[in-house]
N, C-alpha and C positions, 0 to 999 in steps of 0.2 A: 761261468764267471764267478770268481771268488771275491768277496767283498770284505774289507777290513776297516772297521770303524774305530775311531779314537777321538779323544778330546773331552770326554765326559769328566765329571768331577763334582765337587761340592762348592757351591757358590751361594752368597747371600742374596736375598731378594733385591731386585733392582740391578743386579750384576749382569755380566755377559759371559758367554762361552761360545767357542767355535768348535763345531764338530766337523770332522773330516772323514771321508770314506775313500779308500783306494781300491781300485779294481785290479784284478790280476791280469787283465788284458784290455785291449782297446774297447772303449765304450762308444765308439762312433756309431755302432750299429744298435745301441741300446736306445729304444724309443723314449722311455721315461725312466728317470732316476729320481729318487726321493728319500724322504725320511718318514718313518712311522714311529710311534711310541706306545709303550704299554705301561700304565701305572699299576701299582699293586691292586689286585682285585678288579681290574677293569680290562675291557677288551682293547686289543691293539687298534690304534686309530691313525689315520693319515695326518701328518703334520704339514708337509710341503713336498711338492713334486715339480720337476722341471723336464720339459721335453727336449728332444734333440734340437728342436728349433728355437729353444729358449723360452717357451711359454711356461709360466709359473702358476701354480695353484697352491693356495694356503688354506689351512683350517681357519675358521673364523676366529678361534681363540688365540691365534698367533699372528694374525694380520697386523702389519705395522710394527711388529717386534722382531720377527724372524725373517731372514733372507736366505733363500736357497740359490746355489750357484753350481755350475758344473764346468769342468775344464777337460774338454775332449782330448787335448794334447797331452795332459798329465794323467788322464784316466781317473779323475777324482770328482767327487761331489762334496760340497760343503754346506753346512747350515750355520749361519751366524745368528746367534740368539742374544737379544738384548732385553733389558727391562724384565728380567726373569722373575717369575712368580712361583710361590710354593706349589701351585697346581701344575707347574711344568715338570715337576719331579716325576721321572719315569725312566725306563730303559728305552733308549733310542736306537732304532734299527735302520740301517741303510738298505735300500731296495733298488733293484734294477729290473726293468721289464722290457721285453721286446716281442714283437710280432714274429712268428715263425710259420712255416707251412703247416705245422700241426695246430697252430692257434696262438697261444701266448705262453712265454716262459718267464717265470719269476725267480729272482735270485735274492737271497737275504744275507746280510752280514750278521755277525755274532752279537751285536748290541753293545752299546756303551751307556753306562749309567750316569744320569744327571740328577743331582739332589740340590734342591733350592731351599735354603733355610729361611725362616721368617725372622 
């Protein structure tokens, strides 16, 4: 599965952005899709994930501000980000993971940069 993320940009603190990630094929068999981010000098961290059944998981730092959604018909996953803070500045990566007979397959998009100015 190839993932193409878009929607990043420069926004002022308190603003909103919507990230979108399109998969190259059906995501109906993808168990978990989500977003991760990596700020300069920091490790990549989970931001939000959503299972095929619609269960969502969020990092504590974004709860109440970010919403993850997926559209299996359109093969997309989105991240609606509101009340953005400068500490949300990072490169955001789309991720897809699925269970296989071999174990677990992970797929990553190329990343889209989000910069929040104070």
